[in-house]
C-alpha positions, -999 to +999 in steps of 0.1 A: +000+000+000+028+025+009+046+018-023+015+024-045+008+055-025+044+067-031+043+059-068+010+079-072+025+108-053+057+107-074+036+107-107+015+137-095+046+156-083+063+150-117+033+161-136+029+193-116+067+201-118+066+197-156+035+219-158+051+248-140+088+245-150+104+260-181+120+227-191+125+191-180+158+199-162+141+226-141+113+203-133+138+176-121+155+202-099+122+213-084+113+176-077+146+169-062+144+200-040+110+190-027+120+154-020+151+167-001+130+191+019+105+163+027+132+145+045+132+172+072+094+169+078+092+140+103+055+132+102+049+139+064+042+102+057+015+101+083-005+129+066-034+121+043-025+118+006-041+150-005-022+170+022+011+154+012+004+163-024-005+199-016+026+202+005+049+191-023+031+214-048+035+244-025+072+236-019+079+233-056+059+264-065+077+285-038+110+272-050+102+282-086+092+317-074+125+320-056+144+309-087+125+334-109+132+362-084+169+353-084+169+353-122+151+386-123+177+402-099+205+387-121+190+403-152+186+437-134+222+435-122+235+427-157+217+458-171+238+480-148+269+469-166+291+496-181+288+504-218+312+488-242+331+511-265+356+495-288+361+513-321+382+491-344+388+515-372+403+543-352+438+549-340+449+559-305+459+594-316+425+599-332+408+587-301+428+611-279+415+639-301+380+627-297+385+625-259+393+662-259+357+670-268+346+654-235+345+671-201+376+666-180+358+642-157+344+621-185+378+621-202+394+608-170+367+582-165+370+569-201+407+568-199+408+549-166+382+525-177+393+516-212+430+522-211+439+514-176+412+488-171+398+501-138+363+491-126+337+517-119+342+511-082+379+517-084+374+549-105+347+561-080+370+556-050+398+575-068+376+604-079+355+603-046+322+598-064+297+569-063+303+540-087+268+546-102+278+581-111+309+568-128+287+544-148+264+572-157+292+595-168+308+567-187+275+560-205+272+597-214+308+599-226+305+568-247+273+581-263+291+614-271+320+595-286+297+575-308+280+607-319+313+622-328+323+591-347+291+593-367+298+629-376+332+620-391 
């Protein structure tokens, strides 16, 4: 009886995981997480079947929500990355002339970022401004340089 009960529960859990997950691997991860978590609930096997099933569903749904939130934070963090500016058809001397059209602060930030390889945090500490301000100024400077290159 217990084995039949366990097989039915496993089939229902698998079906539910596949219905909410993005792919088979994510569904397997959700199932594994739920089974591992069930090992810490001492009296789970004494519960009625429908309550066990509801418990597993809730655990997998909550885990999926946590995964989605984590992915969302990761996407938001990756959007704050610094802009990439790597002109291939321009020489260093020409670039230095273009940098003269920037404000002294922007020129310093661009030079430290792309020639010296500093991070926005390192530049911010050196210039005594927040790293977010460095990224903002860098974005503005890169846009200005792109506009200047389009004009030429």
